[in-house]
PLY file of the C-alpha trace (Angstrom):
ply
format ascii 1.0
element vertex 366
property float x
property float y
property float z
element edge 365
property int vertex1
property int vertex2
end_header
0.00 0.00 0.00
0.95 3.65 -0.46
0.18 5.79 2.59
0.34 9.60 2.63
0.65 11.30 6.03
0.47 15.01 6.86
2.68 16.17 9.73
2.38 19.94 10.01
3.54 20.40 13.61
5.96 18.66 15.98
2.98 17.02 17.71
1.89 15.49 14.38
5.37 13.98 13.90
5.14 12.27 17.26
1.58 11.12 16.54
2.58 9.24 13.41
6.27 8.36 13.82
5.86 4.88 15.31
3.08 4.03 12.86
5.23 5.11 9.90
8.06 2.88 11.11
5.69 -0.05 11.56
4.12 0.41 8.15
7.48 0.68 6.40
8.70 -2.44 8.21
5.60 -4.24 6.88
6.59 -3.30 3.31
4.28 -0.35 2.69
5.40 2.86 0.95
4.90 5.89 3.18
5.38 9.59 2.41
5.10 12.35 5.01
4.19 15.79 3.68
5.24 18.60 6.01
5.95 22.27 6.31
8.90 24.05 7.90
7.46 25.02 11.29
9.27 25.18 14.64
11.17 21.88 15.00
8.92 19.77 12.75
11.51 18.93 10.10
14.22 18.50 12.75
12.12 15.74 14.29
11.39 14.11 10.93
15.11 14.02 10.17
15.97 12.74 13.66
13.54 9.82 13.34
14.56 9.09 9.75
11.04 9.42 8.36
10.48 9.78 4.58
9.26 13.35 4.06
8.87 16.18 1.59
8.34 19.86 2.44
5.44 21.69 0.84
5.98 25.06 2.53
6.74 26.89 5.75
4.87 28.59 8.57
6.33 31.14 10.99
5.82 31.37 14.75
4.11 34.75 14.48
0.42 34.82 13.59
-0.02 35.81 9.91
-2.50 38.41 8.69
-5.57 37.20 6.82
-3.97 38.12 3.49
-0.69 36.40 4.36
-2.54 33.29 5.48
-4.55 33.16 2.23
-1.41 33.48 0.10
0.41 30.91 2.18
-2.48 28.45 1.89
-2.81 28.93 -1.88
0.88 28.32 -2.52
0.96 25.30 -0.25
-2.15 23.78 -1.81
-0.42 23.86 -5.19
2.61 21.97 -3.87
0.44 19.50 -1.98
-1.59 18.78 -5.11
1.55 18.06 -7.14
3.08 15.80 -4.49
-0.13 13.87 -3.82
-0.89 13.19 -7.49
2.70 12.07 -8.05
2.69 9.73 -5.02
-0.71 8.11 -5.84
-1.68 7.13 -2.26
-4.10 4.40 -1.26
-5.02 6.25 1.94
-4.35 9.73 3.36
-3.89 10.61 7.05
-4.02 14.14 8.43
-6.38 16.91 9.46
-7.91 20.04 8.04
-7.96 21.18 4.41
-4.53 19.72 3.62
-5.62 16.09 3.92
-9.02 16.85 2.37
-7.39 18.33 -0.73
-4.96 15.44 -1.18
-7.70 12.84 -0.84
-10.07 14.65 -3.19
-7.50 15.08 -5.96
-6.33 11.46 -5.79
-9.79 9.92 -5.15
-8.33 8.38 -2.01
-9.92 7.57 1.38
-9.08 10.23 3.97
-8.54 9.49 7.68
-8.68 12.49 10.01
-7.16 12.20 13.48
-8.61 15.04 15.56
-8.77 16.30 19.11
-10.96 18.77 20.93
-9.50 21.97 19.48
-11.57 25.15 19.52
-13.07 26.65 16.39
-14.79 24.92 13.53
-12.65 25.82 10.50
-10.63 22.60 10.23
-13.63 20.42 10.99
-16.05 22.20 8.67
-13.59 22.19 5.77
-12.35 18.63 6.10
-15.10 16.49 7.64
-17.27 16.22 4.48
-14.27 14.71 2.66
-13.36 12.18 5.36
-14.01 8.46 5.11
-12.93 7.93 8.71
-12.60 10.39 11.60
-10.83 9.26 14.76
-10.80 11.21 18.02
-10.54 10.62 21.78
-13.77 9.57 23.44
-13.60 12.72 25.58
-14.11 14.80 22.43
-17.61 16.22 22.64
-18.19 16.78 18.93
-20.39 14.77 16.62
-18.79 14.92 13.17
-21.13 12.52 11.40
-21.43 8.85 10.57
-17.70 8.46 9.79
-16.69 9.63 13.29
-15.36 7.03 15.73
-13.87 7.55 19.19
-11.28 5.64 21.21
-10.52 5.59 24.93
-7.39 7.65 25.31
-5.58 10.61 23.81
-3.80 11.04 20.50
-0.61 11.41 22.57
-0.99 7.72 23.46
0.52 7.03 20.02
3.92 7.84 21.51
3.49 8.02 25.30
1.53 4.83 25.97
3.60 2.54 28.24
3.77 0.00 25.39
5.74 2.41 23.18
7.53 4.86 25.51
10.60 4.01 27.56
12.13 7.11 29.23
15.85 7.72 28.83
17.06 8.51 32.34
20.37 9.73 30.89
18.52 12.92 30.04
19.61 14.26 33.45
23.21 13.97 32.30
22.33 15.77 29.06
20.67 18.54 31.08
23.56 18.65 33.58
21.32 18.19 36.63
22.05 15.90 39.56
20.11 12.63 40.04
17.98 14.07 42.85
17.91 17.68 41.72
14.37 19.01 41.29
13.73 20.86 38.07
10.78 22.43 36.32
10.10 22.88 32.63
8.20 26.03 31.74
6.69 26.18 28.26
5.50 29.40 26.64
3.17 29.20 23.64
3.71 31.30 20.51
-0.11 31.29 20.02
0.32 31.42 16.25
-1.99 28.57 15.20
-5.31 29.27 13.49
-7.26 28.12 16.55
-5.11 30.39 18.79
-6.24 33.60 17.07
-6.99 36.30 19.64
-5.79 34.25 22.63
-3.34 35.42 25.26
-1.25 33.29 27.60
1.38 34.39 30.11
2.28 38.06 29.73
5.91 39.12 29.51
5.95 40.24 33.15
4.21 37.05 34.31
6.78 34.93 32.52
9.62 36.67 34.29
7.89 36.55 37.67
7.07 32.85 37.36
10.65 31.95 36.45
12.16 34.00 39.29
9.84 32.51 41.91
10.23 28.90 40.72
14.02 29.26 40.67
13.99 29.58 44.48
12.85 25.94 44.70
14.58 24.21 41.80
16.31 24.51 38.46
14.11 26.06 35.77
14.33 25.19 32.08
12.47 27.42 29.63
11.01 26.23 26.34
9.87 29.36 24.52
8.05 28.57 21.29
8.18 32.17 20.11
11.88 32.49 21.04
11.27 35.88 22.63
12.67 35.39 26.14
16.33 36.08 26.93
17.25 33.65 29.71
20.58 35.40 30.26
18.67 38.00 32.26
16.84 35.42 34.36
17.65 32.63 36.87
16.76 29.99 34.28
18.31 27.94 31.51
16.93 27.57 28.00
15.83 24.04 27.18
18.40 23.45 24.43
18.48 19.67 23.98
17.32 18.20 20.70
13.51 18.48 20.58
13.24 14.70 20.26
14.35 14.43 23.92
11.62 16.65 25.35
9.47 13.74 26.55
12.43 12.17 28.35
13.09 15.55 29.99
9.45 15.91 31.02
9.34 12.38 32.42
12.22 13.22 34.78
10.97 16.71 35.66
9.40 17.59 38.99
6.90 19.92 37.33
5.70 21.19 33.94
3.92 24.54 33.69
2.65 25.87 30.36
0.12 28.03 28.56
0.06 25.51 25.73
-2.07 22.40 25.74
-0.02 19.64 24.13
2.90 19.66 26.55
0.60 19.71 29.58
-1.24 16.68 28.22
2.08 14.93 27.52
3.44 15.65 30.99
0.23 14.38 32.57
0.40 11.11 30.63
4.03 10.75 31.72
3.04 11.05 35.38
4.67 14.46 35.91
2.72 17.15 37.80
1.30 19.32 35.00
-0.28 22.76 35.27
-1.96 24.66 32.44
-2.56 28.39 32.53
-5.62 29.11 30.40
-5.04 32.83 30.03
-7.86 34.10 27.85
-8.70 30.65 26.46
-12.17 29.77 27.77
-12.67 26.72 25.54
-13.69 23.65 27.60
-11.40 20.92 26.25
-12.59 17.39 26.85
-9.01 16.13 27.18
-8.16 18.45 30.08
-11.47 17.79 31.79
-10.61 14.08 31.79
-7.01 14.60 32.97
-8.28 16.78 35.80
-10.80 14.10 36.73
-8.07 11.50 37.23
-5.72 13.93 38.99
-3.00 14.12 36.34
-3.38 17.76 35.26
-4.69 21.01 36.69
-5.91 24.18 34.96
-6.01 27.76 36.21
-7.73 30.89 34.94
-5.73 33.30 37.10
-1.97 33.80 37.09
-1.69 33.91 40.89
-3.43 30.54 41.13
-1.12 28.71 38.75
1.98 30.37 40.19
1.09 29.51 43.81
0.27 25.92 42.89
3.51 25.56 40.92
5.52 26.72 43.94
3.61 24.33 46.19
4.23 21.31 43.95
7.89 22.09 43.33
8.42 22.09 47.09
6.39 18.90 47.66
8.67 15.86 47.90
5.72 13.46 47.61
4.11 14.92 44.49
6.08 12.84 41.98
5.11 9.56 43.65
1.41 10.53 43.78
1.34 11.44 40.12
3.16 8.23 39.13
0.63 6.10 41.03
-2.20 7.85 39.21
-0.46 7.34 35.85
0.04 3.63 36.47
-3.61 3.21 37.41
-4.92 5.09 34.37
-2.66 5.33 31.33
-1.94 1.64 30.83
-5.64 0.97 30.28
-5.89 3.43 27.38
-5.73 2.52 23.69
-2.28 2.23 22.10
-3.00 4.70 19.28
-0.04 3.54 17.18
-1.64 0.09 16.93
-4.91 1.73 15.95
-3.32 3.88 13.23
-1.47 0.93 11.72
-4.63 -1.18 11.62
-6.67 1.63 10.04
-3.94 2.27 7.45
-3.75 -1.39 6.45
-7.56 -1.44 6.20
-7.34 1.41 3.70
-9.19 3.76 6.02
-12.31 1.58 5.93
-13.80 0.77 9.34
-15.62 -2.32 8.03
-12.31 -3.91 7.05
-10.76 -3.61 10.51
-10.16 -6.64 12.68
-12.82 -7.39 15.26
-10.47 -6.48 18.13
-9.75 -3.07 16.64
-13.44 -2.49 15.93
-14.17 -3.16 19.60
-11.80 -0.33 20.61
-13.83 2.20 18.58
-17.23 3.64 19.41
-19.44 5.41 16.84
-19.59 9.05 17.82
-22.59 10.02 15.70
-25.94 10.07 17.46
-27.54 8.73 14.27
-25.69 5.41 14.47
0 1
1 2
2 3
3 4
4 5
5 6
6 7
7 8
8 9
9 10
10 11
11 12
12 13
13 14
14 15
15 16
16 17
17 18
18 19
19 20
20 21
21 22
22 23
23 24
24 25
25 26
26 27
27 28
28 29
29 30
30 31
31 32
32 33
33 34
34 35
35 36
36 37
37 38
38 39
39 40
40 41
41 42
42 43
43 44
44 45
45 46
46 47
47 48
48 49
49 50
50 51
51 52
52 53
53 54
54 55
55 56
56 57
57 58
58 59
59 60
60 61
61 62
62 63
63 64
64 65
65 66
66 67
67 68
68 69
69 70
70 71
71 72
72 73
73 74
74 75
75 76
76 77
77 78
78 79
79 80
80 81
81 82
82 83
83 84
84 85
85 86
86 87
87 88
88 89
89 90
90 91
91 92
92 93
93 94
94 95
95 96
96 97
97 98
98 99
99 100
100 101
101 102
102 103
103 104
104 105
105 106
106 107
107 108
108 109
109 110
110 111
111 112
112 113
113 114
114 115
115 116
116 117
117 118
118 119
119 120
120 121
121 122
122 123
123 124
124 125
125 126
126 127
127 128
128 129
129 130
130 131
131 132
132 133
133 134
134 135
135 136
136 137
137 138
138 139
139 140
140 141
141 142
142 143
143 144
144 145
145 146
146 147
147 148
148 149
149 150
150 151
151 152
152 153
153 154
154 155
155 156
156 157
157 158
158 159
159 160
160 161
161 162
162 163
163 164
164 165
165 166
166 167
167 168
168 169
169 170
170 171
171 172
172 173
173 174
174 175
175 176
176 177
177 178
178 179
179 180
180 181
181 182
182 183
183 184
184 185
185 186
186 187
187 188
188 189
189 190
190 191
191 192
192 193
193 194
194 195
195 196
196 197
197 198
198 199
199 200
200 201
201 202
202 203
203 204
204 205
205 206
206 207
207 208
208 209
209 210
210 211
211 212
212 213
213 214
214 215
215 216
216 217
217 218
218 219
219 220
220 221
221 222
222 223
223 224
224 225
225 226
226 227
227 228
228 229
229 230
230 231
231 232
232 233
233 234
234 235
235 236
236 237
237 238
238 239
239 240
240 241
241 242
242 243
243 244
244 245
245 246
246 247
247 248
248 249
249 250
250 251
251 252
252 253
253 254
254 255
255 256
256 257
257 258
258 259
259 260
260 261
261 262
262 263
263 264
264 265
265 266
266 267
267 268
268 269
269 270
270 271
271 272
272 273
273 274
274 275
275 276
276 277
277 278
278 279
279 280
280 281
281 282
282 283
283 284
284 285
285 286
286 287
287 288
288 289
289 290
290 291
291 292
292 293
293 294
294 295
295 296
296 297
297 298
298 299
299 300
300 301
301 302
302 303
303 304
304 305
305 306
306 307
307 308
308 309
309 310
310 311
311 312
312 313
313 314
314 315
315 316
316 317
317 318
318 319
319 320
320 321
321 322
322 323
323 324
324 325
325 326
326 327
327 328
328 329
329 330
330 331
331 332
332 333
333 334
334 335
335 336
336 337
337 338
338 339
339 340
340 341
341 342
342 343
343 344
344 345
345 346
346 347
347 348
348 349
349 350
350 351
351 352
352 353
353 354
354 355
355 356
356 357
357 358
358 359
359 360
360 361
361 362
362 363
363 364
364 365
């Protein structure tokens, strides 16, 4: 089979990387179409995945005109690459996957989460033959929509596929028992981030200074705006492929971005999300809060005070790890699911009975 995969962000690379390896090992031809964005291509190169670039996207939010021009140019390159590759099934999300599937008359599989806004869903859902999302997603996207128990991050953080590299402490130059926090600041440049605000500049500086009194602070700044030389913190400067190992060993992760908080929670690391002006009720975070693996805060003082409390709590890591062991191992291994759906050509009826049992129709009409 010939399988086309869209990986437009670092999170998409992680979502599909194990499945791509499995599919190639099984003798299938796989092509990943990507754009130059943050560390996306760095990750693709690190994991040795077969990819082609169709464009780039900056970490500053484009104007409406810039976005339209960017999309038009990228659509042209995607069309050329997809027609040339002649896929049997397309994986992705949004208009990119929809276009490739339409032009090549190929089944389209969308792997979605509970993001705000309707643009990606409205544009792509009518063209999808199969839509997969976590069961905590509250949307009904039609008869092709199926849900699984878990999170898309279980494709690479499920205990069956993730083994933390404890040598990451050596790479970070921290002692075996030294507490450290990872603070992640969002660039808020994605389409669904339009108009949102996270930590302000002054809040970022205040948070770092206060956390540094209780442990080492590593800063991952997606917008690359913060100069750590002026602060009691160190930039997180390991290869981006090691971020999950670093989070697994961390005492705390604090962020105004969703993906890394979800990842930290699934790794059993105390994880705090600052909502800022984002009032969207994500099903994923609601579930992680329910099982005690993540916490969300609307006010800066609340998230800062809780971060200080957890970083000074010697028992927090053990509590979070017990919760992880009780919860995460029971979730679906999403890599297994993606491989099975790919080999079934994106057709639910062709899946094995065991895989079918892991999926629930999401449409109320079924």
